[in-house]
N, CA, C and O atoms as CSV, one atom per row, in Angstrom:
chain,resi,resn,atom,element,x,y,z
A,1,MET,N,N,85.349,117.145,86.867
A,1,MET,CA,C,84.094,116.485,86.606
A,1,MET,C,C,84.104,115.943,85.192
A,1,MET,O,O,84.685,116.535,84.282
A,2,ILE,N,N,83.464,114.829,85.030
A,2,ILE,CA,C,83.323,114.224,83.712
A,2,ILE,C,C,81.842,114.226,83.380
A,2,ILE,O,O,81.013,113.812,84.190
A,3,ARG,N,N,81.524,114.686,82.206
A,3,ARG,CA,C,80.141,114.682,81.768
A,3,ARG,C,C,80.033,113.656,80.656
A,3,ARG,O,O,80.708,113.754,79.631
A,4,THR,N,N,79.182,112.682,80.873
A,4,THR,CA,C,78.966,111.716,79.811
A,4,THR,C,C,78.130,112.409,78.760
A,4,THR,O,O,77.153,113.084,79.086
A,5,GLY,N,N,78.497,112.251,77.517
A,5,GLY,CA,C,77.880,113.029,76.453
A,5,GLY,C,C,76.555,112.497,75.967
A,5,GLY,O,O,76.280,111.300,76.043
A,6,GLY,N,N,75.745,113.393,75.472
A,6,GLY,CA,C,74.504,113.057,74.781
A,6,GLY,C,C,73.570,112.178,75.581
A,6,GLY,O,O,73.340,112.387,76.773
A,7,THR,N,N,73.040,111.188,74.888
A,7,THR,CA,C,72.110,110.261,75.523
A,7,THR,C,C,72.675,108.865,75.434
A,7,THR,O,O,73.703,108.638,74.796
A,8,ASP,N,N,72.004,107.934,76.072
A,8,ASP,CA,C,72.484,106.552,76.072
A,8,ASP,C,C,71.896,105.746,74.911
A,8,ASP,O,O,71.967,104.517,74.921
A,9,GLY,N,N,71.332,106.402,73.938
A,9,GLY,CA,C,70.734,105.701,72.804
A,9,GLY,C,C,69.239,105.485,72.983
A,9,GLY,O,O,68.537,105.158,72.026
A,10,ARG,N,N,68.755,105.664,74.187
A,10,ARG,CA,C,67.321,105.518,74.463
A,10,ARG,C,C,66.709,106.863,74.803
A,10,ARG,O,O,65.564,106.945,75.246
A,11,GLY,N,N,67.485,107.917,74.589
A,11,GLY,CA,C,66.988,109.248,74.887
A,11,GLY,C,C,67.196,109.664,76.328
A,11,GLY,O,O,66.709,110.719,76.735
A,12,ILE,N,N,67.908,108.863,77.116
A,12,ILE,CA,C,68.169,109.204,78.518
A,12,ILE,C,C,69.413,110.081,78.549
A,12,ILE,O,O,70.457,109.694,78.023
A,13,PRO,N,N,69.312,111.276,79.172
A,13,PRO,CA,C,70.458,112.194,79.162
A,13,PRO,C,C,71.657,111.648,79.935
A,13,PRO,O,O,71.521,110.809,80.825
A,14,GLY,N,N,72.845,112.157,79.562
A,14,GLY,CA,C,74.081,111.778,80.245
A,14,GLY,C,C,74.074,112.218,81.695
A,14,GLY,O,O,73.204,112.972,82.130
A,15,GLN,N,N,75.045,111.740,82.425
A,15,GLN,CA,C,75.134,112.021,83.855
A,15,GLN,C,C,76.489,112.656,84.151
A,15,GLN,O,O,77.505,112.258,83.581
A,16,VAL,N,N,76.501,113.639,85.040
A,16,VAL,CA,C,77.743,114.271,85.460
A,16,VAL,C,C,78.374,113.397,86.537
A,16,VAL,O,O,77.722,113.026,87.513
A,17,ILE,N,N,79.635,113.078,86.350
A,17,ILE,CA,C,80.381,112.281,87.319
A,17,ILE,C,C,81.383,113.202,87.996
A,17,ILE,O,O,82.282,113.731,87.342
A,18,ASP,N,N,81.234,113.397,89.301
A,18,ASP,CA,C,82.118,114.261,90.069
A,18,ASP,C,C,83.160,113.394,90.770
A,18,ASP,O,O,82.931,112.906,91.876
A,19,GLY,N,N,84.300,113.209,90.121
A,19,GLY,CA,C,85.354,112.349,90.648
A,19,GLY,C,C,85.884,112.798,91.998
A,19,GLY,O,O,86.194,111.962,92.847
A,20,ARG,N,N,85.994,114.102,92.213
A,20,ARG,CA,C,86.493,114.611,93.496
A,20,ARG,C,C,85.531,114.260,94.629
A,20,ARG,O,O,85.957,113.888,95.722
A,21,LYS,N,N,84.236,114.380,94.361
A,21,LYS,CA,C,83.248,114.041,95.381
A,21,LYS,C,C,83.276,112.541,95.670
A,21,LYS,O,O,83.223,112.129,96.829
A,22,ILE,N,N,83.360,111.737,94.632
A,22,ILE,CA,C,83.414,110.283,94.819
A,22,ILE,C,C,84.650,109.913,95.638
A,22,ILE,O,O,84.570,109.104,96.564
A,23,ALA,N,N,85.794,110.510,95.291
A,23,ALA,CA,C,87.037,110.228,96.032
A,23,ALA,C,C,86.913,110.680,97.482
A,23,ALA,O,O,87.341,109.970,98.392
A,24,GLY,N,N,86.334,111.852,97.704
A,24,GLY,CA,C,86.155,112.344,99.066
A,24,GLY,C,C,85.242,111.453,99.882
A,24,GLY,O,O,85.515,111.171,101.048
A,25,ASP,N,N,84.145,111.005,99.259
A,25,ASP,CA,C,83.224,110.098,99.950
A,25,ASP,C,C,83.912,108.781,100.299
A,25,ASP,O,O,83.729,108.244,101.392
A,26,LEU,N,N,84.705,108.267,99.359
A,26,LEU,CA,C,85.419,107.014,99.597
A,26,LEU,C,C,86.449,107.174,100.719
A,26,LEU,O,O,86.584,106.299,101.574
A,27,LYS,N,N,87.170,108.291,100.709
A,27,LYS,CA,C,88.145,108.546,101.781
A,27,LYS,C,C,87.454,108.616,103.141
A,27,LYS,O,O,87.946,108.061,104.124
A,28,ALA,N,N,86.317,109.297,103.191
A,28,ALA,CA,C,85.581,109.400,104.455
A,28,ALA,C,C,85.130,108.027,104.931
A,28,ALA,O,O,85.176,107.729,106.124
A,29,GLU,N,N,84.697,107.198,103.997
A,29,GLU,CA,C,84.262,105.848,104.352
A,29,GLU,C,C,85.423,105.023,104.905
A,29,GLU,O,O,85.278,104.351,105.926
A,30,VAL,N,N,86.569,105.074,104.234
A,30,VAL,CA,C,87.741,104.311,104.680
A,30,VAL,C,C,88.240,104.837,106.025
A,30,VAL,O,O,88.618,104.049,106.892
A,31,ALA,N,N,88.245,106.152,106.209
A,31,ALA,CA,C,88.677,106.729,107.488
A,31,ALA,C,C,87.760,106.256,108.612
A,31,ALA,O,O,88.226,105.952,109.710
A,32,GLY,N,N,86.467,106.196,108.343
A,32,GLY,CA,C,85.518,105.691,109.336
A,32,GLY,C,C,85.765,104.235,109.673
A,32,GLY,O,O,85.713,103.843,110.839
A,33,GLU,N,N,86.034,103.436,108.655
A,33,GLU,CA,C,86.336,102.023,108.892
A,33,GLU,C,C,87.622,101.868,109.697
A,33,GLU,O,O,87.703,101.015,110.581
A,34,ALA,N,N,88.633,102.695,109.394
A,34,ALA,CA,C,89.893,102.635,110.146
A,34,ALA,C,C,89.658,103.009,111.606
A,34,ALA,O,O,90.237,102.396,112.503
A,35,ARG,N,N,88.805,104.019,111.852
A,35,ARG,CA,C,88.480,104.404,113.239
A,35,ARG,C,C,87.743,103.281,113.956
A,35,ARG,O,O,88.020,102.995,115.121
A,36,ASP,N,N,86.795,102.640,113.252
A,36,ASP,CA,C,86.051,101.527,113.859
A,36,ASP,C,C,86.987,100.376,114.220
A,36,ASP,O,O,86.862,99.778,115.288
A,37,LEU,N,N,87.920,100.073,113.328
A,37,LEU,CA,C,88.891,99.009,113.609
A,37,LEU,C,C,89.742,99.376,114.821
A,37,LEU,O,O,89.977,98.552,115.706
A,38,LYS,N,N,90.200,100.630,114.844
A,38,LYS,CA,C,91.048,101.082,115.953
A,38,LYS,C,C,90.295,100.975,117.275
A,38,LYS,O,O,90.871,100.587,118.292
A,39,ALA,N,N,89.006,101.320,117.260
A,39,ALA,CA,C,88.182,101.223,118.470
A,39,ALA,C,C,88.049,99.771,118.926
A,39,ALA,O,O,87.864,99.495,120.112
A,40,ALA,N,N,88.146,98.853,117.971
A,40,ALA,CA,C,88.070,97.426,118.290
A,40,ALA,C,C,89.449,96.839,118.607
A,40,ALA,O,O,89.585,95.629,118.792
A,41,GLY,N,N,90.473,97.706,118.668
A,41,GLY,CA,C,91.816,97.240,119.002
A,41,GLY,C,C,92.616,96.737,117.815
A,41,GLY,O,O,93.632,96.065,117.994
A,42,ILE,N,N,92.173,97.053,116.600
A,42,ILE,CA,C,92.862,96.597,115.389
A,42,ILE,C,C,93.390,97.820,114.647
A,42,ILE,O,O,92.650,98.774,114.408
A,43,THR,N,N,94.659,97.790,114.287
A,43,THR,CA,C,95.254,98.884,113.530
A,43,THR,C,C,95.425,98.454,112.084
A,43,THR,O,O,96.117,97.477,111.796
A,44,ALA,N,N,94.792,99.187,111.175
A,44,ALA,CA,C,94.981,98.926,109.747
A,44,ALA,C,C,96.391,99.375,109.372
A,44,ALA,O,O,96.802,100.483,109.717
A,45,ARG,N,N,97.126,98.527,108.673
A,45,ARG,CA,C,98.515,98.839,108.321
A,45,ARG,C,C,98.778,98.392,106.890
A,45,ARG,O,O,98.533,97.241,106.528
A,46,ILE,N,N,99.279,99.316,106.086
A,46,ILE,CA,C,99.678,98.956,104.732
A,46,ILE,C,C,101.192,99.048,104.628
A,46,ILE,O,O,101.840,99.843,105.309
A,47,ALA,N,N,101.729,98.217,103.760
A,47,ALA,CA,C,103.164,98.204,103.517
A,47,ALA,C,C,103.404,98.436,102.034
A,47,ALA,O,O,102.772,97.807,101.186
A,48,THR,N,N,104.326,99.346,101.729
A,48,THR,CA,C,104.743,99.515,100.346
A,48,THR,C,C,106.120,98.894,100.189
A,48,THR,O,O,106.949,98.943,101.097
A,49,VAL,N,N,106.346,98.312,99.024
A,49,VAL,CA,C,107.642,97.729,98.689
A,49,VAL,C,C,108.145,98.451,97.450
A,49,VAL,O,O,107.537,98.372,96.382
A,50,LEU,N,N,109.254,99.149,97.598
A,50,LEU,CA,C,109.874,99.868,96.493
A,50,LEU,C,C,111.213,99.216,96.211
A,50,LEU,O,O,112.079,99.151,97.083
A,51,ILE,N,N,111.378,98.733,94.989
A,51,ILE,CA,C,112.621,98.087,94.571
A,51,ILE,C,C,113.343,99.066,93.656
A,51,ILE,O,O,112.850,99.400,92.578
A,52,GLY,N,N,114.497,99.516,94.085
A,52,GLY,CA,C,115.215,100.520,93.317
A,52,GLY,C,C,114.774,101.906,93.737
A,52,GLY,O,O,114.267,102.096,94.842
A,53,GLY,N,N,114.964,102.867,92.863
A,53,GLY,CA,C,114.666,104.239,93.253
A,53,GLY,C,C,113.971,105.044,92.187
A,53,GLY,O,O,114.220,106.244,92.072
A,54,ASP,N,N,113.109,104.432,91.404
A,54,ASP,CA,C,112.382,105.145,90.365
A,54,ASP,C,C,111.715,106.393,90.953
A,54,ASP,O,O,111.024,106.312,91.968
A,55,ALA,N,N,111.925,107.536,90.315
A,55,ALA,CA,C,111.421,108.810,90.845
A,55,ALA,C,C,109.896,108.838,90.923
A,55,ALA,O,O,109.343,109.317,91.912
A,56,ALA,N,N,109.213,108.337,89.905
A,56,ALA,CA,C,107.747,108.327,89.921
A,56,ALA,C,C,107.230,107.413,91.028
A,56,ALA,O,O,106.232,107.724,91.678
A,57,SER,N,N,107.902,106.294,91.241
A,57,SER,CA,C,107.499,105.381,92.312
A,57,SER,C,C,107.693,106.014,93.675
A,57,SER,O,O,106.869,105.825,94.570
A,58,ARG,N,N,108.773,106.763,93.844
A,58,ARG,CA,C,109.005,107.450,95.120
A,58,ARG,C,C,107.932,108.511,95.364
A,58,ARG,O,O,107.481,108.696,96.495
A,59,ALA,N,N,107.526,109.204,94.303
A,59,ALA,CA,C,106.468,110.213,94.438
A,59,ALA,C,C,105.153,109.544,94.819
A,59,ALA,O,O,104.427,110.047,95.677
A,60,TYR,N,N,104.842,108.422,94.193
A,60,TYR,CA,C,103.630,107.669,94.515
A,60,TYR,C,C,103.683,107.188,95.964
A,60,TYR,O,O,102.677,107.214,96.673
A,61,GLU,N,N,104.858,106.752,96.392
A,61,GLU,CA,C,105.045,106.294,97.770
A,61,GLU,C,C,104.755,107.438,98.756
A,61,GLU,O,O,104.127,107.223,99.793
A,62,ARG,N,N,105.211,108.642,98.428
A,62,ARG,CA,C,104.942,109.795,99.302
A,62,ARG,C,C,103.439,110.089,99.368
A,62,ARG,O,O,102.916,110.415,100.434
A,63,ARG,N,N,102.745,109.974,98.230
A,63,ARG,CA,C,101.287,110.196,98.230
A,63,ARG,C,C,100.582,109.149,99.081
A,63,ARG,O,O,99.640,109.464,99.808
A,64,ILE,N,N,101.035,107.912,98.989
A,64,ILE,CA,C,100.443,106.839,99.793
A,64,ILE,C,C,100.643,107.139,101.275
A,64,ILE,O,O,99.725,106.967,102.077
A,65,ALA,N,N,101.838,107.584,101.634
A,65,ALA,CA,C,102.126,107.919,103.037
A,65,ALA,C,C,101.202,109.033,103.528
A,65,ALA,O,O,100.663,108.950,104.632
A,66,ARG,N,N,101.018,110.070,102.714
A,66,ARG,CA,C,100.133,111.185,103.104
A,66,ARG,C,C,98.689,110.720,103.230
A,66,ARG,O,O,98.006,111.061,104.195
A,67,THR,N,N,98.228,109.952,102.267
A,67,THR,CA,C,96.841,109.475,102.299
A,67,THR,C,C,96.608,108.553,103.480
A,67,THR,O,O,95.577,108.642,104.148
A,68,ALA,N,N,97.556,107.668,103.742
A,68,ALA,CA,C,97.420,106.765,104.892
A,68,ALA,C,C,97.301,107.575,106.179
A,68,ALA,O,O,96.468,107.265,107.032
A,69,ALA,N,N,98.120,108.602,106.324
A,69,ALA,CA,C,98.067,109.442,107.524
A,69,ALA,C,C,96.709,110.139,107.635
A,69,ALA,O,O,96.136,110.217,108.722
A,70,GLU,N,N,96.196,110.643,106.512
A,70,GLU,CA,C,94.881,111.295,106.511
A,70,GLU,C,C,93.775,110.334,106.943
A,70,GLU,O,O,92.816,110.735,107.603
A,71,LEU,N,N,93.915,109.078,106.569
A,71,LEU,CA,C,92.868,108.085,106.835
A,71,LEU,C,C,93.024,107.389,108.178
A,71,LEU,O,O,92.147,106.629,108.590
A,72,GLY,N,N,94.135,107.643,108.863
A,72,GLY,CA,C,94.368,106.972,110.139
A,72,GLY,C,C,94.853,105.542,109.971
A,72,GLY,O,O,94.639,104.698,110.840
A,73,VAL,N,N,95.505,105.278,108.854
A,73,VAL,CA,C,96.055,103.953,108.559
A,73,VAL,C,C,97.568,104.023,108.736
A,73,VAL,O,O,98.211,104.959,108.261
A,74,THR,N,N,98.126,103.045,109.411
A,74,THR,CA,C,99.573,102.991,109.602
A,74,THR,C,C,100.229,102.553,108.300
A,74,THR,O,O,99.707,101.692,107.591
A,75,TRP,N,N,101.375,103.150,107.991
A,75,TRP,CA,C,102.099,102.834,106.756
A,75,TRP,C,C,103.511,102.405,107.094
A,75,TRP,O,O,104.184,103.012,107.927
A,76,GLN,N,N,103.947,101.343,106.428
A,76,GLN,CA,C,105.329,100.854,106.560
A,76,GLN,C,C,106.002,100.944,105.203
A,76,GLN,O,O,105.446,100.517,104.191
A,77,GLN,N,N,107.187,101.497,105.192
A,77,GLN,CA,C,107.978,101.614,103.975
A,77,GLN,C,C,109.019,100.491,103.946
A,77,GLN,O,O,109.737,100.272,104.922
A,78,HIS,N,N,109.090,99.789,102.820
A,78,HIS,CA,C,110.100,98.742,102.632
A,78,HIS,C,C,110.804,99.041,101.315
A,78,HIS,O,O,110.193,99.020,100.247
A,79,ARG,N,N,112.091,99.318,101.413
A,79,ARG,CA,C,112.872,99.624,100.213
A,79,ARG,C,C,113.948,98.572,100.032
A,79,ARG,O,O,114.632,98.175,100.975
A,80,LEU,N,N,114.072,98.136,98.794
A,80,LEU,CA,C,115.086,97.157,98.427
A,80,LEU,C,C,115.965,97.768,97.346
A,80,LEU,O,O,115.479,98.550,96.528
A,81,PRO,N,N,117.248,97.427,97.325
A,81,PRO,CA,C,118.163,98.030,96.345
A,81,PRO,C,C,117.832,97.574,94.923
A,81,PRO,O,O,117.225,96.520,94.736
A,82,PRO,N,N,118.228,98.366,93.917
A,82,PRO,CA,C,117.881,98.042,92.530
A,82,PRO,C,C,118.403,96.689,92.050
A,82,PRO,O,O,117.761,96.054,91.213
A,83,GLY,N,N,119.529,96.239,92.547
A,83,GLY,CA,C,120.091,94.967,92.108
A,83,GLY,C,C,119.689,93.781,92.959
A,83,GLY,O,O,120.313,92.724,92.870
A,84,VAL,N,N,118.673,93.926,93.774
A,84,VAL,CA,C,118.252,92.887,94.706
A,84,VAL,C,C,117.917,91.588,93.960
A,84,VAL,O,O,117.457,91.613,92.819
A,85,SER,N,N,118.153,90.479,94.617
A,85,SER,CA,C,117.861,89.185,93.996
A,85,SER,C,C,116.379,88.866,94.079
A,85,SER,O,O,115.662,89.386,94.933
A,86,ARG,N,N,115.936,88.008,93.181
A,86,ARG,CA,C,114.556,87.525,93.175
A,86,ARG,C,C,114.233,86.882,94.518
A,86,ARG,O,O,113.162,87.109,95.080
A,87,ALA,N,N,115.157,86.083,95.027
A,87,ALA,CA,C,114.931,85.378,96.299
A,87,ALA,C,C,114.696,86.357,97.443
A,87,ALA,O,O,113.831,86.135,98.289
A,88,ARG,N,N,115.469,87.438,97.465
A,88,ARG,CA,C,115.306,88.411,98.559
A,88,ARG,C,C,113.964,89.143,98.455
A,88,ARG,O,O,113.311,89.395,99.468
A,89,VAL,N,N,113.558,89.481,97.233
A,89,VAL,CA,C,112.263,90.152,97.040
A,89,VAL,C,C,111.133,89.229,97.489
A,89,VAL,O,O,110.228,89.648,98.210
A,90,LEU,N,N,111.193,87.967,97.056
A,90,LEU,CA,C,110.133,87.022,97.419
A,90,LEU,C,C,110.126,86.745,98.920
A,90,LEU,O,O,109.069,86.522,99.510
A,91,ALA,N,N,111.310,86.759,99.533
A,91,ALA,CA,C,111.377,86.576,100.987
A,91,ALA,C,C,110.730,87.752,101.710
A,91,ALA,O,O,110.027,87.562,102.703
A,92,GLU,N,N,110.963,88.965,101.215
A,92,GLU,CA,C,110.354,90.157,101.821
A,92,GLU,C,C,108.830,90.107,101.678
A,92,GLU,O,O,108.101,90.396,102.628
A,93,ILE,N,N,108.361,89.741,100.497
A,93,ILE,CA,C,106.914,89.607,100.278
A,93,ILE,C,C,106.356,88.531,101.210
A,93,ILE,O,O,105.302,88.719,101.819
A,94,GLY,N,N,107.061,87.407,101.320
A,94,GLY,CA,C,106.615,86.326,102.203
A,94,GLY,C,C,106.543,86.760,103.654
A,94,GLY,O,O,105.627,86.374,104.380
A,95,ARG,N,N,107.511,87.567,104.078
A,95,ARG,CA,C,107.520,88.064,105.456
A,95,ARG,C,C,106.320,88.973,105.703
A,95,ARG,O,O,105.671,88.883,106.745
A,96,LEU,N,N,106.028,89.848,104.741
A,96,LEU,CA,C,104.880,90.747,104.884
A,96,LEU,C,C,103.559,89.969,104.828
A,96,LEU,O,O,102.620,90.281,105.561
A,97,ASN,N,N,103.491,88.965,103.965
A,97,ASN,CA,C,102.298,88.108,103.899
A,97,ASN,C,C,102.023,87.467,105.255
A,97,ASN,O,O,100.876,87.384,105.696
A,98,ALA,N,N,103.092,87.014,105.909
A,98,ALA,CA,C,102.957,86.279,107.172
A,98,ALA,C,C,102.750,87.184,108.377
A,98,ALA,O,O,102.372,86.707,109.447
A,99,ASP,N,N,102.987,88.465,108.223
A,99,ASP,CA,C,102.890,89.396,109.352
A,99,ASP,C,C,101.426,89.764,109.593
A,99,ASP,O,O,100.829,90.457,108.769
A,100,PRO,N,N,100.842,89.323,110.691
A,100,PRO,CA,C,99.424,89.619,110.937
A,100,PRO,C,C,99.150,91.110,111.165
A,100,PRO,O,O,98.000,91.542,111.095
A,101,ALA,N,N,100.185,91.890,111.433
A,101,ALA,CA,C,100.001,93.331,111.630
A,101,ALA,C,C,99.856,94.076,110.302
A,101,ALA,O,O,99.420,95.227,110.288
A,102,VAL,N,N,100.216,93.438,109.190
A,102,VAL,CA,C,100.126,94.064,107.875
A,102,VAL,C,C,98.794,93.673,107.240
A,102,VAL,O,O,98.516,92.495,107.017
A,103,SER,N,N,97.979,94.687,106.956
A,103,SER,CA,C,96.659,94.457,106.359
A,103,SER,C,C,96.725,94.374,104.843
A,103,SER,O,O,95.971,93.621,104.226
A,104,GLY,N,N,97.626,95.147,104.240
A,104,GLY,CA,C,97.709,95.189,102.787
A,104,GLY,C,C,99.112,95.507,102.329
A,104,GLY,O,O,99.886,96.152,103.036
A,105,ILE,N,N,99.431,95.038,101.118
A,105,ILE,CA,C,100.765,95.227,100.542
A,105,ILE,C,C,100.617,95.830,99.153
A,105,ILE,O,O,99.749,95.436,98.375
A,106,LEU,N,N,101.478,96.789,98.863
A,106,LEU,CA,C,101.499,97.423,97.555
A,106,LEU,C,C,102.931,97.403,97.045
A,106,LEU,O,O,103.812,98.015,97.649
A,107,VAL,N,N,103.174,96.706,95.938
A,107,VAL,CA,C,104.488,96.692,95.301
A,107,VAL,C,C,104.484,97.810,94.268
A,107,VAL,O,O,103.675,97.813,93.340
A,108,LEU,N,N,105.399,98.759,94.441
A,108,LEU,CA,C,105.446,99.912,93.551
A,108,LEU,C,C,106.171,99.554,92.258
A,108,LEU,O,O,107.190,98.863,92.266
A,109,ARG,N,N,105.631,100.033,91.170
A,109,ARG,CA,C,106.202,99.769,89.857
A,109,ARG,C,C,106.774,101.046,89.267
A,109,ARG,O,O,106.360,102.150,89.624
A,110,PRO,N,N,107.714,100.888,88.374
A,110,PRO,CA,C,108.197,99.654,87.777
A,110,PRO,C,C,109.199,98.945,88.685
A,110,PRO,O,O,109.865,99.567,89.512
A,111,VAL,N,N,109.285,97.636,88.508
A,111,VAL,CA,C,110.329,96.885,89.199
A,111,VAL,C,C,111.506,96.782,88.226
A,111,VAL,O,O,111.301,96.844,87.014
A,112,PRO,N,N,112.726,96.627,88.728
A,112,PRO,CA,C,113.877,96.508,87.828
A,112,PRO,C,C,113.687,95.381,86.807
A,112,PRO,O,O,113.045,94.369,87.088
A,113,ALA,N,N,114.253,95.579,85.636
A,113,ALA,CA,C,114.052,94.675,84.506
A,113,ALA,C,C,114.491,93.237,84.786
A,113,ALA,O,O,113.964,92.306,84.177
A,114,HIS,N,N,115.449,93.042,85.699
A,114,HIS,CA,C,115.939,91.687,85.952
A,114,HIS,C,C,114.965,90.869,86.815
A,114,HIS,O,O,115.179,89.677,87.036
A,115,LEU,N,N,113.905,91.511,87.296
A,115,LEU,CA,C,112.920,90.816,88.126
A,115,LEU,C,C,111.620,90.638,87.347
A,115,LEU,O,O,111.270,91.459,86.500
A,116,SER,N,N,110.925,89.570,87.645
A,116,SER,CA,C,109.656,89.280,86.988
A,116,SER,C,C,108.498,89.817,87.827
A,116,SER,O,O,108.294,89.390,88.964
A,117,GLU,N,N,107.738,90.764,87.252
A,117,GLU,CA,C,106.552,91.252,87.954
A,117,GLU,C,C,105.600,90.095,88.246
A,117,GLU,O,O,104.985,90.043,89.311
A,118,GLU,N,N,105.483,89.180,87.307
A,118,GLU,CA,C,104.590,88.032,87.491
A,118,GLU,C,C,104.972,87.238,88.737
A,118,GLU,O,O,104.102,86.870,89.527
A,119,ASP,N,N,106.262,86.972,88.920
A,119,ASP,CA,C,106.716,86.248,90.111
A,119,ASP,C,C,106.382,87.015,91.394
A,119,ASP,O,O,105.918,86.443,92.380
A,120,ILE,N,N,106.628,88.314,91.349
A,120,ILE,CA,C,106.396,89.142,92.533
A,120,ILE,C,C,104.908,89.219,92.851
A,120,ILE,O,O,104.510,89.037,94.002
A,121,PHE,N,N,104.089,89.485,91.848
A,121,PHE,CA,C,102.656,89.634,92.075
A,121,PHE,C,C,102.011,88.314,92.491
A,121,PHE,O,O,101.081,88.300,93.298
A,122,THR,N,N,102.498,87.223,91.947
A,122,THR,CA,C,101.973,85.903,92.322
A,122,THR,C,C,102.342,85.565,93.763
A,122,THR,O,O,101.627,84.819,94.431
A,123,ALA,N,N,103.459,86.114,94.241
A,123,ALA,CA,C,103.896,85.837,95.615
A,123,ALA,C,C,103.043,86.569,96.652
A,123,ALA,O,O,103.023,86.173,97.817
A,124,LEU,N,N,102.340,87.627,96.249
A,124,LEU,CA,C,101.491,88.363,97.191
A,124,LEU,C,C,100.342,87.481,97.661
A,124,LEU,O,O,99.761,86.739,96.868
A,125,ALA,N,N,100.016,87.558,98.936
A,125,ALA,CA,C,98.814,86.892,99.430
A,125,ALA,C,C,97.622,87.639,98.828
A,125,ALA,O,O,97.531,88.857,98.985
A,126,PRO,N,N,96.713,86.953,98.148
A,126,PRO,CA,C,95.586,87.649,97.521
A,126,PRO,C,C,94.809,88.552,98.473
A,126,PRO,O,O,94.322,89.603,98.056
A,127,VAL,N,N,94.684,88.170,99.731
A,127,VAL,CA,C,93.924,88.991,100.681
A,127,VAL,C,C,94.671,90.262,101.093
A,127,VAL,O,O,94.074,91.171,101.669
A,128,LYS,N,N,95.970,90.329,100.800
A,128,LYS,CA,C,96.751,91.517,101.153
A,128,LYS,C,C,97.131,92.344,99.927
A,128,LYS,O,O,97.835,93.347,100.051
A,129,ASP,N,N,96.682,91.942,98.771
A,129,ASP,CA,C,97.011,92.577,97.498
A,129,ASP,C,C,96.155,93.826,97.298
A,129,ASP,O,O,94.992,93.721,96.907
A,130,ILE,N,N,96.712,94.992,97.559
A,130,ILE,CA,C,95.958,96.247,97.514
A,130,ILE,C,C,95.494,96.598,96.107
A,130,ILE,O,O,94.372,97.076,95.939
A,131,GLU,N,N,96.316,96.376,95.100
A,131,GLU,CA,C,95.988,96.834,93.746
A,131,GLU,C,C,95.441,95.750,92.826
A,131,GLU,O,O,95.323,95.971,91.621
A,132,ALA,N,N,95.108,94.593,93.367
A,132,ALA,CA,C,94.549,93.490,92.568
A,132,ALA,C,C,95.479,93.106,91.410
A,132,ALA,O,O,95.043,92.952,90.270
A,133,VAL,N,N,96.772,92.957,91.733
A,133,VAL,CA,C,97.744,92.533,90.725
A,133,VAL,C,C,98.026,91.034,90.795
A,133,VAL,O,O,98.572,90.461,89.852
A,134,HIS,N,N,97.657,90.399,91.906
A,134,HIS,CA,C,97.792,88.949,91.991
A,134,HIS,C,C,96.865,88.357,90.927
A,134,HIS,O,O,95.749,88.845,90.752
A,135,PRO,N,N,97.303,87.317,90.214
A,135,PRO,CA,C,96.471,86.767,89.134
A,135,PRO,C,C,95.042,86.412,89.565
A,135,PRO,O,O,94.104,86.602,88.791
A,136,GLU,N,N,94.869,85.911,90.764
A,136,GLU,CA,C,93.525,85.578,91.244
A,136,GLU,C,C,92.662,86.841,91.350
A,136,GLU,O,O,91.513,86.851,90.908
A,137,ASN,N,N,93.208,87.877,91.922
A,137,ASN,CA,C,92.462,89.121,92.081
A,137,ASN,C,C,92.212,89.807,90.740
A,137,ASN,O,O,91.126,90.335,90.497
A,138,ALA,N,N,93.223,89.796,89.872
A,138,ALA,CA,C,93.061,90.400,88.549
A,138,ALA,C,C,91.960,89.674,87.777
A,138,ALA,O,O,91.163,90.305,87.083
A,139,GLY,N,N,91.921,88.353,87.900
A,139,GLY,CA,C,90.867,87.584,87.233
A,139,GLY,C,C,89.493,87.908,87.778
A,139,GLY,O,O,88.538,88.072,87.018
A,140,LEU,N,N,89.392,88.002,89.098
A,140,LEU,CA,C,88.110,88.346,89.706
A,140,LEU,C,C,87.678,89.751,89.291
A,140,LEU,O,O,86.495,89.995,89.053
A,141,LEU,N,N,88.630,90.663,89.204
A,141,LEU,CA,C,88.331,92.030,88.787
A,141,LEU,C,C,87.820,92.038,87.349
A,141,LEU,O,O,86.892,92.776,87.018
A,142,ALA,N,N,88.430,91.212,86.499
A,142,ALA,CA,C,88.005,91.141,85.104
A,142,ALA,C,C,86.584,90.600,84.971
A,142,ALA,O,O,85.845,90.988,84.066
A,143,LEU,N,N,86.208,89.696,85.883
A,143,LEU,CA,C,84.855,89.151,85.835
A,143,LEU,C,C,83.848,90.214,86.213
A,143,LEU,O,O,82.647,89.947,86.231
């Protein structure tokens, strides 16, 4: 829990923020939406793209897989070798963008130094960009 300190300058006391409760409520909401979609014949599916084998990225990928399973969302793992070419990465992103069965895409970071995150993130379809890393989504988030 996070407790905002003191007052807001107008004498209004701080508020306790229960992050676990907020996360639990959000998970329940997403699980409900996934069930509603499934009832309508639509399967929510996320795809992760891991380039190379960064240990922290692999751990994050495992958490995503567990959370997706908890929420009733299908997960697809896409792994590319560390020395992969820019063209192959962009082709994989393009294939996932074009796949109507894929609802969202998450490119796990860090990407190898020889690749441009900007190129990769710009290649994501904004509507499938889970983390708002596409410049359009990042700009909207900033607004």
